[in-house]
C-alpha positions in Angstrom: 55.9 33.0 -101.5 57.3 34.1 -98.2 60.0 36.6 -97.8 61.4 37.8 -94.1 62.9 36.1 -91.0 61.4 34.1 -88.5 60.8 35.8 -85.0 61.9 34.0 -81.9 61.2 35.4 -78.5 64.3 37.1 -77.3 65.6 37.6 -80.8 65.1 41.4 -80.5 63.7 41.8 -84.1 60.9 44.0 -84.0 58.3 43.5 -86.8 60.1 40.8 -88.4 58.4 37.6 -89.6 57.2 36.1 -92.9 55.2 38.3 -95.5 53.5 37.2 -98.5 54.9 39.1 -101.4 55.5 38.7 -105.1 57.8 36.2 -106.2 61.6 37.3 -106.7 61.1 40.8 -105.0 61.7 41.4 -101.4 59.2 43.5 -99.6 60.7 46.8 -97.9 60.0 48.3 -94.7 58.2 46.9 -91.4 55.2 44.7 -91.4 52.4 45.2 -88.6 52.6 42.7 -86.2 48.6 43.1 -85.8 48.5 43.9 -81.9 49.4 46.1 -79.0 49.4 45.6 -75.3 46.5 46.8 -72.9 46.5 46.1 -69.2 43.3 45.5 -67.0 43.4 46.6 -63.4 40.3 46.4 -61.1 39.3 46.0 -57.6 35.7 44.3 -56.3 33.7 45.0 -53.1 31.8 41.6 -53.0 29.8 42.8 -49.9 28.5 45.9 -52.0 28.2 43.9 -55.3 30.6 46.6 -56.9 33.6 46.9 -58.9 36.4 49.7 -60.4 38.1 48.6 -63.7 40.3 50.7 -65.9 41.7 49.6 -69.6 44.9 51.3 -69.9 47.6 51.2 -73.0 50.4 51.5 -69.9 50.9 50.5 -66.4 53.2 52.6 -64.4 53.1 54.9 -61.1 50.7 57.4 -63.4 48.1 54.8 -63.8 48.3 53.5 -60.5 47.6 56.5 -59.2 45.0 57.1 -61.5 43.5 53.7 -60.6 43.7 54.4 -56.6 41.9 58.0 -57.1 38.5 56.0 -59.2 38.6 52.9 -56.6 38.5 55.8 -53.8 35.5 57.5 -55.2 33.6 54.0 -55.4 34.4 52.9 -51.5 31.0 53.8 -49.6 31.2 56.9 -47.4 32.8 56.5 -44.0 33.8 53.1 -45.1 37.6 51.9 -45.8 38.9 50.2 -48.7 41.8 47.5 -48.3 43.8 46.9 -51.5 46.1 43.5 -51.5 48.7 43.5 -54.2 52.3 42.5 -54.8 55.1 44.6 -54.6 55.7 45.6 -58.1 57.0 48.8 -58.6 54.8 50.9 -59.4 52.6 49.6 -56.4 55.8 50.9 -54.2 56.9 54.0 -55.9 57.3 57.0 -53.7 55.3 59.5 -55.5 52.3 56.8 -55.2 49.5 58.7 -53.7 47.2 56.9 -51.6 43.8 57.8 -50.9 42.8 58.7 -47.2 40.2 56.1 -47.2 42.3 53.3 -48.7 45.0 51.2 -47.4 47.5 48.9 -49.0 48.5 45.4 -48.3 51.6 44.1 -49.8 51.8 40.2 -50.4 55.2 38.6 -49.5 57.5 37.4 -51.7 56.8 34.2 -53.6 60.0 32.7 -51.9 58.8 33.3 -48.7 55.3 31.7 -49.4 56.5 28.5 -50.9 55.9 25.1 -49.2 53.4 26.6 -46.8 49.4 27.1 -48.0 48.6 30.4 -47.1 44.7 30.1 -46.2 45.0 27.6 -43.3 44.4 24.6 -45.4 47.3 22.7 -43.6 46.6 19.3 -42.8 47.4 20.3 -39.0 45.1 23.2 -39.3 
């Protein structure tokens, strides 16, 4: 028999759901929802056929600083890397440490890009 409440997105119930249990008894406690979140952030250099990637359990300014430090070490000596990214909070934080051999280029907000093709594939071009 199943017992418990069905979870819906946005319902605010953590760990609620159906659990198999003996008929006539109600299980006590939280059930294991069976997953955790992970973030993969990475960058590649097609010219050198190399890249850097990190698998993290959280994504914030500290994680972005760690990624930029790793990426900075992967840039060829004497070269300069350009990182294209959106304007997420951890990308634009004041305490973000950008190494000397990297530059950050931010994408425009989606509402400024809507209706035009970014890569010059328009019929006029």
